[in-house]
C-alpha positions as CSV (number, residue, x, y, z in Angstrom):
1,M,156.7,54.9,148.6
2,W,156.0,57.7,146.5
3,T,153.7,60.5,147.6
4,K,152.3,63.0,145.0
5,Q,151.9,66.2,146.2
6,R,149.6,68.6,144.7
7,K,149.7,72.3,144.4
8,K,146.3,74.0,145.2
9,R,144.7,75.5,142.2
10,R,142.4,78.4,142.2
11,S,140.6,77.3,139.0
12,G,138.5,74.5,140.7
13,A,136.7,77.2,143.0
14,L,135.7,78.7,139.8
15,I,134.0,75.9,138.0
16,V,130.7,76.0,139.8
17,P,130.1,79.6,139.5
18,A,131.2,79.5,135.7
19,L,128.9,76.7,135.1
20,A,126.1,78.3,137.0
21,T,126.7,81.5,134.8
22,V,126.4,79.6,131.7
23,F,123.2,77.7,132.6
24,L,121.5,81.0,134.0
25,S,122.7,82.9,130.6
26,Y,121.1,80.2,128.4
27,F,117.9,80.1,130.1
28,G,117.6,83.8,130.5
29,F,118.3,84.2,126.7
30,H,115.6,81.7,125.9
31,A,113.0,83.2,128.6
32,W,113.5,86.4,126.5
33,H,113.9,85.5,122.8
34,G,112.3,81.8,123.0
35,E,108.9,80.9,121.2
36,F,107.1,81.5,124.3
37,G,109.3,84.0,125.9
38,I,108.6,87.7,127.0
39,Y,109.3,89.2,123.6
40,S,107.3,86.9,121.6
41,S,104.4,87.7,124.1
42,Y,104.7,91.3,123.1
43,Q,104.7,90.5,119.3
44,L,101.6,88.5,120.0
45,V,99.8,91.2,121.6
46,D,100.8,93.8,118.8
47,R,99.7,91.0,116.2
48,K,96.2,90.6,118.0
49,A,95.8,94.3,118.0
50,E,96.3,94.6,114.3
51,L,94.0,91.5,113.4
52,E,91.4,93.0,115.8
53,A,91.6,96.4,113.7
54,K,91.3,94.4,110.4
55,L,88.6,92.3,111.7
56,A,86.6,95.5,112.8
57,G,87.1,96.9,109.0
58,L,86.1,93.6,107.7
59,R,83.0,93.6,109.9
60,G,82.1,97.2,108.5
61,E,82.4,96.1,105.1
62,R,80.2,93.1,105.7
63,H,77.4,95.2,107.2
64,A,77.6,97.6,104.3
65,L,77.4,94.8,101.9
66,E,74.3,93.3,103.9
67,A,72.5,96.4,103.8
68,R,72.9,96.7,100.0
69,G,71.7,93.1,99.8
70,L,68.6,93.9,101.8
71,L,67.9,96.5,99.2
72,L,68.0,93.7,96.5
73,Q,65.5,91.1,98.4
74,D,62.5,89.9,96.7
75,G,59.4,92.3,97.1
76,T,61.6,95.2,98.3
77,I,63.8,95.9,95.2
78,E,64.4,99.6,95.0
79,K,64.2,101.0,91.4
80,D,67.4,103.0,91.9
81,M,69.3,100.1,93.2
82,L,67.9,97.9,90.2
83,D,68.9,100.5,87.7
84,E,72.4,101.0,89.0
85,Q,72.9,97.1,88.9
86,A,71.5,96.8,85.4
87,R,73.7,99.7,84.1
88,R,76.9,98.4,85.8
89,A,76.3,94.8,84.6
90,L,75.4,96.0,81.0
91,N,77.9,98.8,81.1
92,L,75.3,101.0,79.4
93,T,74.4,104.9,79.9
94,A,72.1,107.3,78.2
95,K,73.6,109.8,76.1
96,D,72.8,112.7,78.4
97,E,74.2,111.1,81.4
98,V,77.5,111.0,82.9
99,M,78.5,107.9,84.9
100,I,81.3,107.9,87.4
101,I,82.4,104.6,88.3
102,R,84.2,104.3,91.7
103,S,86.7,101.4,92.0
104,D,86.9,101.2,95.8
105,R,85.1,98.2,97.4
106,N,83.0,100.8,99.8
107,S,81.1,102.4,97.2
108,H,77.3,102.3,97.3
């Protein structure tokens, strides 16, 4: 009868800690860099602040346009506003006038 004698190996004791380290590293990496990870939440907060600032600018522009639109409503058309719109649409000026055209969107 043959008996097999085995030599005790130390590598068997390292398998469980090595597997645990691999699994923890994998999940730790994805907890930080994943789509719903910690770093992504910081990026979302920054993006939210950027979009809220843009929204505030657009709301201000909208209110300015609404104020100009109120000047053009029926029955309350101001002569200066009507004159400005007609000159801009027809591209006309008098000989003794100087017209300064502002190209920015917030001009009044």
